[in-house]
C-alpha positions, -999 to 999 in steps of 0.1 A, spaced: -129 -476 530 -109 -450 547 -116 -414 548 -93 -399 574 -57 -413 590 -39 -403 614 -1 -412 611 17 -417 646 50 -400 646 73 -396 670 107 -389 641 119 -421 644 136 -444 616 103 -469 618 78 -438 621 90 -428 590 86 -460 571 53 -465 592 44 -426 573 49 -430 543 34 -466 547 4 -444 553 7 -417 531 2 -449 507 -25 -456 516 -39 -423 521 -34 -420 481 -44 -448 469 -78 -444 488 -80 -408 485 -80 -402 520 -65 -372 542 -48 -374 568 -38 -361 606 -2 -367 616 5 -365 654 33 -361 676 32 -360 716 55 -354 743 53 -362 778 51 -349 806 86 -334 823 84 -354 858 109 -347 887 91 -380 905 104 -395 873 136 -399 879 132 -404 920 163 -376 915 158 -338 943 187 -328 921 158 -330 891 137 -298 908 167 -276 896 157 -288 863 152 -260 838 117 -268 826 111 -236 807 143 -250 786 125 -291 783 90 -272 770 109 -248 746 131 -278 730 98 -301 732 79 -276 711 110 -267 686 109 -303 678 71 -312 682 74 -288 651 102 -305 629 88 -341 635 52 -338 619 67 -311 592 88 -338 578 55 -368 571 39 -326 559 59 -324 530 63 -358 523 17 -360 520 27 -331 501 48 -349 469 22 -376 472 -9 -347 477 -23 -358 501 -43 -333 525 -19 -332 555 -32 -314 589 -5 -315 617 -12 -323 657 11 -322 687 1 -331 722 13 -331 754 3 -362 765 16 -397 773 15 -410 735 -10 -435 738 -34 -414 756 -23 -383 725 -28 -407 694 -66 -420 706 -75 -383 719 -61 -371 685 -82 -397 668 -114 -397 686 -109 -353 681 -102 -355 643 -126 -382 637 -100 -407 620 -110 -443 609 -74 -454 609 -46 -444 631 -12 -456 617 20 -461 638 43 -486 655 37 -503 683 63 -494 708 74 -506 750 51 -503 773 44 -466 786 49 -458 822 13 -463 834 9 -502 815 -3 -493 780 15 -501 747 31 -467 731 14 -468 692 -9 -504 695 -31 -507 678 -66 -495 690 -100 -492 668 -115 -462 671 -149 -460 670 
């Protein structure tokens, strides 16, 4: 039986479905839930264009923080309807790394996430991982 689930979300429709599945499972098992969303670090080198250095990084970080508050809040609101205890987190890292680090830090024993395309470092974003 699982006691603490981690729901990873990017705010997409597919991730919302995974969130609902995770909340249903948590309700059924009387488990608590943590929700994490990740913001990849801003990098001009990924663009390969020197004009990217003129990009207002402060605006990017403010928009990312705003969105990072909105995304897990939706799952948290749904958790309240399911009567499931829920905590939220935001990580500034590549999604797969953020998911694993959050699961370990919060002692989660199950990760509910969608699978995505390979990340910039060759890892699978949102891939299934076991946490020990």
